[in-house]
N, C-alpha and C positions, 0 to 999 in steps of 0.2 A: 504494500500500500504506500502511496505517495502522499505525504501530509505536509501542508504549509501551515506556518504559525506566525502570528504577528500581534502587535498591539496598536491601538490607534487612539487619538484624542479628538475632541470635538472640532478644534480649529482646522483639522484636515479632513473633515467629513466628505467634502465634494471630491477631493482626489481619491479618497478611500473607495468611494462608489465606483469610480472608473477603474481603480486597481483591481477590485474584486471581479469586475467583468473581464479584465485582461487575464486574470489568473484562472477563473473557472470556465470561461467560454472561448478563449482565443488561443490557448496553449496547444502546441503540436503534440505534446504528451499530456494527457489529462491528469488532473489532480483529483485525488479521491476524497480529501477532507481538508477543510480550512478552519483552523481555530483562530478566533479573534477575541482578544481581551480589550474591553472598552474602558479606557482610563477617563475618569471624571465625567462619565455618563451616569445620570441618575437612574436610567432605565434603558432597556433595549428598545430604542426608538423604532416605530413602525416604518419610518422612511429609510431605514438602513436596508442594504441589499438582503434579499431573502432567497435561500437556496437550501435544499436538503443536506448539502454537503457542508454548510456553514454551521459552526457551533460557537455561539457567543457566550462570553462570561463578563461579569462586571467587576471592576477593580475599585474598591473604596478603602482608603484613598488611592492615589496614583502609586502603585507598587514599583513602577519602573519596568523597562523593557525585558528584564530577566524572565518574566512570566512566559515568554514565548518558548522557553526551554522546558517549562514545567510539564507541558503536554507529553513529553517523552515518557513520563512515568506510566501513562495509560496506553502506550503503544507497544506492539510486538517488537522484539529486539531488532529484527531485520527490516522493519518499516523505514522508509526514507523520510527524514525530517528536514524540511527546507525552511529557513527563517527569512522573513520579509520585513520591510519597513514601509510605513505609510507616507514617506516623503521621497519615494524612489519609483522610477519607471522601469519596468522589466519587459524584455522582448518576448515575442511569442514562442521562441524556442528555448526559453529560460530553463524550464524543467527538463526538457529533453537533453540539453547539454549538461545540466547539473547532475542528473542521474548517470549519464554516460561517463562524465569525468569521475564521479564517485566510484563507479565500477572499475575504472581504469587505474586509479591510484592504489587500489587494494583494500583489504579488510581492516587494516590498522591505521587508516588515514581518513581525514575528512577534507572537504573541498570548500573553498571560498573564492570570491572574485575581488576581494579587497582585504588588505592586511598590512601588518608591520613586522619588521625584524630589525634588531639592533646589531651594529658592528661589534665583534668581540675584541677588536684591536684598540681598546680604549682602557682608561684606568678607573672609570666609574660610569654608572648608568643613570640617565635621567629621562623622563618621559618625552620631553621636548628637547630638541637640539640637533646638531649636525651628525650624530652618530647613528641615526636610524634610516631605514629605507621604507618608504611608504608606497604601497600599491593602491591606488584609488579605484573604486568600483567602475568609474567611467574611463579609466586610462587603458591604453593598449599594453598587452603583455605577450611577448613572443615565445616565452618558455615557462614551464611550471616553476614556481618560485616558493621555496619553503619559508614559512613565516611562523612567528611565535604568537602573534595576535591575529585572530580573524575578525572581519567586520560582519556583525550579525545581520546587516542589511542584505547580505548575499552569501549565505552558507548552506551547505548540504552535508548531512551526516546520517549515519544509521542511528536509529532511536537509542540503541544500547549505549552509544557513545556519549549521549547527553544525560543518561540516567544517573542520578546522584549529584548532578551539578547544582541543583537548587539547595542542596544541603550546605552550600558554601555562601549563603546569603549573610555575609559579614558587612560591617560598615564599609561603604565604598563600592561593593559588588552590586548592590541593589540598583544603583543608577549607572553602573559601568558593566553591563552584562557581557560585553566583548571580553573584558578582563576575566570575569568569572568563568565563562565557558572555556576560554583559552587556558587558564590555570588548571581547570578540571581535566581538560584533554591532555595536557602535558603530564600531569601527575598519574594519569592512567595509561600512559605510554602511546598516545595517539600522535601522529604526525599531521600537521596542517599544511596543505598545499594551496597556494593561490594559482589558479590554472589559467592557461592561455585564453586570451579573449581579444576582441577587436575594440578599438577606442569607440566610446559612445554606445557600446552594447547595452550597458546599464547607464541610466542617467538620473541625476538628482533633481528634484523640483526646487523652485525658488524658495519654497517654504522650509527647505532643509537648513537654511541659515537664518531663519526668523528668530526673533528674541526668545520665543518660547521653546526653541529646539534645545534638547537636553544638553548636547555637547557645547552649546554656546554659553551655558550658565553653570557648568559643572567642572570647570577647568581645574580649580584648586583640589577638589576631591579626587580627580583623575590623577593628578601629579602625586598626591599622597598615597593613593591606592597602589600605584605603580611602585613607589618606593617600598611599601610594605611587602608587595609580592616578591620583589627581587631580594631585599635584604632581610626579610623576616620569614617568608614562606619558601624561599629557595627556588623561585621561578627563574628559568633561563630565558632571558629576552632575546638571545641570539639564535634560539632554536637549533642548538648543536652546531653552529657555524664554525666554531674553532676546530672541532674534529675534522670538518671538511677541509679546512685550511692546512692542517698538519699533514694531510695525505698528499698535498701538492708537492711535487719534487723540487720546484724552484720558485722563489718569489723575487720579483724585481720591483723596487720602490722608486718611482719617478718623482723627483722634486720639480714641480712646475710653477710657472709664474701665475697661472690661472687655471680654473677648471676647464678642460677641453671643450665640453659642449656649451659652456658659457662664453667662450672666446670668439672674437671676431675673426680669428685666424683658423680656418679649418684644418690647416696642416698639423696642428698640435694633436687633434683627435686622430688624424690619419697616422701620425707617427706612433702614437700609443697603440693603435690597432696593429701596426706592423710588428710590435714587440710581443703581441699575444700569440700563444701557441698552446697545444694540448698539454705539454709537460710543464707549463709554468703559469703563474698568475701574476698579472701586472697590477700594481697599486699606484695610484696617483695622489700625491699629497700637494695641495695647493690652497692658497688663501681664497676666501670668498666673502663678499660683503654679507653682513648679518641679514640684510633684507632679501638676499638670494638663497638662503638656506632651504626654503621651502621648495625651490626648484631642484636643488641638488638631491634632496631626499627621495625624489621620484625617479632616479636613474636606476631602476631595477633591471633593465634589459641590457645593460652594457656588458661587454666581455671582460672588462677590467673593473677594479674596485676604486671608488673615489673616496678619499679621506679629506674632507674639507676642514680647513683651519679658519674658524670664524674671525672676521676682521670687524671690530666695532666701527661705526660710522659717525661722522661729525654732523654738522648742521644744527647744533643746539643753540639755545638762547645765548646772546651776547657774542656769537661767532663773528659778528661784524667788527668787533674790537680786536685789533691786531694782536695785542699781547695775550689776550685770552685765547684767541684762535690758535696761536703758535704753541701755547702751553698745552692746550688740549691735543693738538696734533702730536706733540712729543709723547704725551701720556698714552695716546692711542697706538702710537708706533711701538712703545715699550710693551703694552699689553698684547699687541699682535704678535710680537716676537716670542713672548712667553707662551702664548697659545700654540704657536707653531712648534716650539721646542717640546712642549708637553705632548702634542699630538704625535710628533715623530718619535719621541722616546717611547711612548706607549706601543707603537707599532714594532719598533726594533727590539723592545723587551720581549715581546711574544714571538717575534720572527727574527731571532738573533743572527741567522745566516743569510738574511735577505741581501741581495745586491742593490746598491744605491746608484741611481743614474740622475745626475743633477743637470737639469735643463733650464734653470732659472736665469742664467746669464746670457742666454742666446738661443737660437733655434736649434731643435734637436737634429 
């Protein structure tokens, strides 16, 4: 049986109606059951979609999106559980591809189309920052990519893999269900794969970034929950990436003036590509403006690893005054060098035999 599960809020009622039609009437692989938890609804409104396959439940008060995993407890172990979100648009082949990918990755793995993984070649982990790779639901992915966090807006798993997850409703997990289910999957030995997809295959609605959207108002809780997961519960945010790196025969660390794909000079990217080969892994260490870090974290498809060294930016109050501007420039330069040294030292500490290639002073 193929089961979809989601929660919804009154602000998204109109989109929810269209979403139900797309899921129950337009999929190339039919859905057998749709569980919907109604947050902040006083009753099951008669104007909500009606279908024998829909099972509504009321949430009083708003329990959080984690309830979409609770339905696993009433399903057979081999039933397929797909989680959805009410601020997302799904294609008509969504369930056909999701079920196919789930079968392809094997019995001990789950599938998603958006997720996160952190670089192991650092000295500490934080939820936000230059050390993570983000695959967005709407971005293109040319190869399966192992992640530590899945995005619950677009995941497929066997019901047995989600059973027991709701026992983890600790402070922070109730509003960050992606963290909850990802921690549960890791502790039970499941691997999470973000699978190949085209750009725009899934899209977010404008309402996804509205003020009432949970991730827009829950940032502090997310940061603290991540810290607790890693440093108190033993969660591995790298998804075993260090083990993969140690199996590579040779590592080449390129010190560059800038991130290749952010450079106006295409030859830098081409030169790095020429260094890549099956028996080696190329790492690029380069400074990047803090405002560009969001672009760098989305480079999941590159054949080489990017290690950005964040550079603080000026443009603050009183920069028009020469003495203040020069003083700040010196401070920023010092801080940038410290960040660079820390980044490079962390890499070389974990990859002590890596070959260094310095391209900072000229063309490669």
